C-alpha positions, 0 to 999 in steps of 0.5 A: 886321693880322690876328691870328695863330693864336698871338695868338688862342689866347693871347687866348682863355685871357685872355678865359676867365680874365676871364670866370670872375671878372669878375662876382663881387660884393664881400662886403657883410657879415661873414656874406657874407665868412665864407660866401664864405671857407668856400666857397673853402676847401672848393674849395682843399681839393679842388684840393690833392689827397689829404691824409692822413685823420689827421695823423701824429705830428710826432716832432721831432728836434733834430739840432744847435744853434748858440748865437749872441748873443741866440738859438740855431738848432736844426737839426731834422726833424719828420714832416709825413706818415707817412714824410715828414720836413721838414728845418728850422731854428728860431731861438729867442730866448735873451733875454726871457720865453717863451712867444714869438710865432712866425713861419713864414718860408717860403723861396720859390725862393731857391737855398739854400732855408731855408739861403739868406742871404736867408731867414736874415736875416729869421729872425735879425732876428725872433729878436733882436726876440723871435720864434721863427722857423721855416723849413723846406725846402719839399717838393722843395727844399733838403735834400729834393731828389733828389740829396744835397747839391745844390740842386734846382729843384722848380718845373718838370717834376719838380714837374709829375710830381706832378699825375697822382698827385693830389698837386700840389706846391702842396698838398704845400707847403700841408700841410707849412706847416700841419704847421709850425704844428702843430709851433710850437704843440707847443713850450713856448716858443711862444705858439700863439695868436700866429702869423705867416707871411711869405715872398717870391716863391714863399714869398709865395704860400705865405704867402697860401695858408696864411694864407687857409686856416689861421686860426691865422695872426694876421699875414700878410706876403706879399712880392714875390708878390701879383698876380691869378690872371688876370695869371698868364696873361701870365707864367711861374710855377713849378709850386708857384704854380699852384692847380689850377682856381683861377680857377673859384672865386676870384681872389687878392684873395679869398684876401687878403680871407680873412685878415680880420679878421686882419692883412695887409701886402702888400709890393711891389717897384716894379721887380718883374715886372709880374704881381707889380708895384704896379699888379697888386698894388693890383688884388688888394688892391682886391678884398680890402679889402671883406672887411676892411671887412665885418669892420670891420678896415680898419686891419689891411690895408696895402700897402707899396711899396719902391723895389727889384727882386724881393727880400726886402731890409732895407727890406722886412724892417723893414716886416715887423718893425713889422707883426708887432710891432704885431699879434703883440706889441701893440708900436708902431703898425705902422711899420717897426722898425729891423733889429738887427745880423745875421750870417748863417751859412755855409749848410753849417753849417745842414745837418741832414745832412752829405753824402753822408749823409741819413736815409731819413726824407727823402722826395724827389719822385721817390721819392714819385711812384714809390711813389704811382704804383705804388700807383695802377697796382696798384689799376687792374690788377684782373682783367678778364673779358669780361662785366665789361669794359664796366662797368669801362671805363665807370667809367674813362671817366667818371673820364677825362671828369672829370679832362680837364674835357671838356664834355658837349656840345662844340658846333659844329665848323667847318673854315675852308678855307685856301689851297693850299700845296703839297704840302698845304692848310692849313685852320683848325679852330674847335673852340670859339668863338674858337679856330683850330687849323691842320690840313693834309691830304695825299691818298693815292696811290690812291682806294680808301680815299677815305672813310678818313683817319689823323689825325696828332698830332705835338708838333713840328708838323703839318709834322713829322707829314705829312713823317714816314716813317710818313705817307709809307708810309700815303699809298703804301698809299692812305690819306689823312692829315690832321695837326692842330696841338696847342695849345702845339706847332708853329706854336701854340708861344707864344714865351718859354714855357720855364721851368727844365727845362720843354719849351716848353708850360710856360705854356700848360699852367699857364694851362690849369690856372688856368681848369680846362681841362687842356691834354691835355683840350683836345687830345682835344677838338680831335681829336674836333671835327676828326672832327666837321668832316670827317664832312660832307666824306665821311670815314667811317672814322678812325684816329689816330697820335700821336708822343710826347705826341701818342700819349697824346692819340691813345689817350685820344681813341680810348678816348672816341670810338668813331668811331676804328677804331684808335689808334697811338703812336710813342715814347709815354711808357711809364709814370708808375711808373718813378721817373725824374726827368722830362727831354725831355718836355712838361709837358702829359703830366702832366695832373692826376689822370690816374692816377685812370683808370689808368697810361699803358698802362691808358689806352691799353687803354680803347679795347678791343676796338678795336685799339691799336699802341704802338711804341718807348715811352720812359721819362720820363727820355727814354731808350728803355724796354727790352723787359722794361720794356715787357712788364711795363708792358703786362701788364694791357692784354694781359690785357684784350685776351685776355679779349675774344679780341682779343689780336692787336689789341694791337700792342706793339713796342720799335722803330719800323718805318714800313712796319709801322705803316702796314701795321697801320693800313691794315688798320684802315681797310679 
């Protein structure tokens, strides 16, 4: 049976992932292992986005204490970045002699975050065995969520909204965990040279990254989390588990190997999802073991498989206790240690703040995005003159090509003719080898403009584009229309993609980021290649119309490609700066580092002096923008067009009139 377009697309991502890392040699010496590790750490640092130039003072505050048998629980906060405090719990032994070794317990995606009984259990067990155990609410989780007193899932659209401003959730969490180690080392009752880290699921991923990146961790135990980056291109992962461009410089086995010569235990559940299961985990460890061998520390890596589903249960905890005792306390041989009696707390008793109160020191994701995006938008709104526009625009286009990862030479573009299917013909565009993108055309009612076409981009699919009132109005005006399917949309929607609150391009967005090719950049490439394929067929003039997220692809392509006579968007996203929790949008909108080139209105204006139309923009929460919001957002683009004496070519309207849009675009193609 011939592969479908969706199957071919899915296989293309997998093939690209495998090709990136399959020929890497294993390190054969300490020097090779250290050099490879240093290179990967440098690339991780770039991938994690903007980190503070200097560490902020920790300024810890203990907000309450619970005295228990053999330990106490301190409810505390400490500053990770200026103005950003983490809510945390510290479990401190009250028997034995300080300073104690300490273990950072990273919570993962458990509903109660650091206060979840699953997380509490390992912290209590460690404290009773003579370890200080610290657990903090990860960025955006627990008491750091948007709504006071409510648990929040931070791994979907809200987490993705951090990408355009250059502070991915993955990097925010890694930096918080680094500061958690700083906090542990600041305590007199902690031996700062004997630090460990453990967590399950998302917390296991954080354990791996922190332990690879920060050599202060002497013993790492990731649980129900170890797989391969390539295997994640067969699954749905949370946003905070995506290392931007990770496969362009490493595989997960490399990060595990970078723990060498320190101690590593990987705990896997026999009945876990395949990408965290025993077979894939073993593949990651096979890649890691040469690092340990190169350091002469083969005995410091161990794989434990527990008969279980996805969890961090007692058997797993007991394996972790034994490994931590062996390498942080010099006790035992690393075999499991029986768990002491455990009594977990009512999660409400562990809150740092009692709702509805919460200190303003706690920064939420929505507030962070609002503050940072407003700073970037303000920086991008510099004064424009006619003479200075060319230089300013060229600089931003260079940035745009970089953040979209557009190839310097896109290669051949082929248009494979399909079968006529009334009322249109569906062809297949091959924008790059191995990818087939459906495209369909409808001719205008007249022939006067036979050498011009409006290209249509609709996230609901090419049929939605061609059957739209605007497309009908364009054809009545004699303009040919051709729709292009967007990857991850319409007939190219991969089944089972949605995760949490994400619209169904979730998986494809993340898979694209793993291989260093943002989905938005792929959309732009495909549209440019469609024009290249149509030119030999006699089409000389192009304009583009996009709906919703397709509007952004239209604007960016117009900015980058002078063949477009004009670009229009219906219901485009207004701005990243509103501070709204995103809803009813596709994840592909939040392309990493996009605001380095400007906010959404700045990006639309980069096509100037060619015309741009904006109709009925919406806020990121899915509601229509008000006329006042639209006017404010498009103040800088108006300044640009005014400086170029082209103000009449910037059309911004709070509503949609199909005939009006068609009339405007028809004028561009005369």
